[in-house]
N, C-alpha and C positions, 0 to 999 in steps of 0.2 A: 328430407320431407318436413323437418322441423321449421323450415322457413315460413313465416306468416304469409308470404306471397302465395304459397300453395293453396291455403284455405281460402284466401280472398279471391284468387283467380278461379278456383273451382266453383265457388259460390256465384260469382258473376256470370260465368259461362253457363252454369246450370240454370240460373234464373233467366238468362237471355234465351236459352232454348225453350224454356217454359213459356215465355212471352210469344215466341214465334209459333209454337204449337197452338196457343190460345187464339192467336189472330187467324190462323189457318182453319181451325175447327169452329171457332165462334161458339164454343160450348162452355157453359158455366162450370161443368165438371173438369174442364181442362184448366185448372187453376195453376198459375205460374209458380206459386209457393210450394204447392204439393208436388208438382212435377220436379222442381228444383231439389226438394228434399229427397225424393225417390232417386234421382240421378246421383246425388251426392252419396247416398247410402250404397248404391250399386257400385260406384267407383271405389269406395272404401272397401267393400266386401270382395269384389272381383280382383282387385290388385293387392288385397291383404294389407291395407294401409291402416295403421293404428289411429284410433279416434283422436288421440292427443296431437297427432301431426296436423289434423284438420283444424282442431280447436285453436291452434296457435294463430290462425288467421281468422277463423270463424268468430272467435271471441272479440277480435279487433273490430269486426263489423257490428256486433252486438253493442259494443261500447258506444258507438255513435248513434244508436237508435234514440236515446233520450233527447239529445240536442235537436234531432230532426223534428221533434214534436212542435218546436217553435214555428214551423212552417204553417201550422194550423191557423195561426194568427193572420197569415197572409190570405188564407181562404176567406176568413170573416171580413177582412178589409175589402177584398175584391167584390164581395157581394153585400156591402154595407147598405145599399139602397133597398135591397130585398129584405134585409134584416130589420131595417127601420120600419118597414111596412108591416112586418109580421113578428115583431119582437116578442110580444106576450104569448102568442100561440107556440112559437118556437121554444121560448124559455120554459113555459109550463109543460109542454109536451115532452121535451128532452129530459126535464127533471123527473117527471112521472115515469117515463120509460126507463131511465137509469136506475131509479129506486126499485122498480119491478124486476129489472134484469138482475140486479145484485141480490135482492132479497130472495128471489126464486132460485137462483144458483146456489146460494149459501144454504137455504132450507133443504133443497133436494139433495145436495151433496152430503149434508150431515144426516139426512133421513136415511140415505143409503149406506151410511157408515164409512164414508171416505175419510182418509187421514186429513188432519188439519193442513198439512203442507199442500195437499191437492186442492182443498177448499180455497186456500189463498191463491193458488195458481189459476183457478177457474173464475175467480170473482170479477176479473176485469175483461172477460172474454168478449163483451159486446162493444168494446171501443177499438179504435185502430191499433194495429200491432205495435207500433212504436211506443204509444202511451201504455198499452197493456204490459209490455215487457218492463218498462220503467217502474210501473206500479208493482209488478210481481217481484222485482228485485228489492224494492223497499219493504214489501210484506214478507220476504223470506220464502217465496215460492219457487217453482221450477219454470224458468223462462221457456224451455222447449215445450212443455205441456201447455203453457199459455198461448204460444204461437199456434200450436195445433188446434186448440179449442177456438181460437180467434178465426182461423181459416175456416173451420167447420161451420161456425156461426155465420160468417160472411157468405159462404157458399149456400147455406140454407136460405138466407134472406134473398140472395140473388135468384135462386130458383123459385121460391114461393111468393116473392113480392107481387107479381102480377095477379096472383090468385087470391091471396089473403084479403086484399082490398075488396074484391067481389064477394068473397064468402061472408065477411063481416059487414058488408054494406057501406064501406067507406067510399064516399063519392067526392069528398073535398080533396082537391089535389095537394093543398098545403099539408093537411093532416096525413095524407098518404106518404108524402115525401119525408115528413118529420119522423114518422114511424119507421120507415125503411132505414134512414140514416142513423137513427138512435139505436136500433137493434142490430144492424148488420154492416155498419161502417162503410168502407170504400167499396167492398165487393157488392154490397147491396145498392150503393149509390150508382155504380155502373149500370145496373138494371133500371134504376129510377130515371136515369138520363134517357133511357130508351122509351120510357113511358111518357115523358113529356118534359118541357123546359122547367115548368114550375116544380114538378116532383123532383127533378134533378137538382135544382137550386136549393130547395128546402132540405133535401137529403144531405147535400154537401155541407151546408151550414150546420146541420144537426150533428155531424161528426165531431166538429169542434166543441159544440156545446155539451154533448154527452161525455166527451173526454174530460171537460172541466168539472161537470157534476160528479162523474164517477171518481175522480181524484179527491174531491172534497168529501164525498160520502164514505169512501173507503178509509179516509183518514180518521173518521169517527168510529167506524165499525171495528177496525182492527187496531 
């Protein structure tokens, strides 16, 4: 069981099952990451497999998360025409959103007396998981906690995205898309794509911008 292939195979199979369930149910609650985590835990508990046996392969996957973040540059390049047309709104919107997300997370975490390691783990919860984990590693946080908070943040955005725009009277499609992508990364973007082409494009580009801003901001905060 110490073979890294065990952890890698279990992770891939569990995530694959999660994707199939999501496609069949089409529910925001059927998140592949959460389903995969539950399945992995069930396998380890039911078959009494030590966590160390899984981590031999699980940590191997985590190791490749930071390099994957370079793919975000491809997203920006593909939508460069949209970016050129709305550069200032996207830049200003994602910067403001990133500052608010980080500041509110740190303030509330410390207000409730959470330990510093937890604060550092939650600080990057609003960016895509690959970037969030890389930042948490640098800040000395807990990657598992970061992934969990990132998924919860994304699911919240996915569920509430259609309603928050109406509640706060946001009628501009560009602003709506930027807000979704900045606050709830890929999971929110999947819902933005359902709302419209402009919302989806803005949200997709905002993921990359918010990741950049968050990286720069956290470098100064911690």
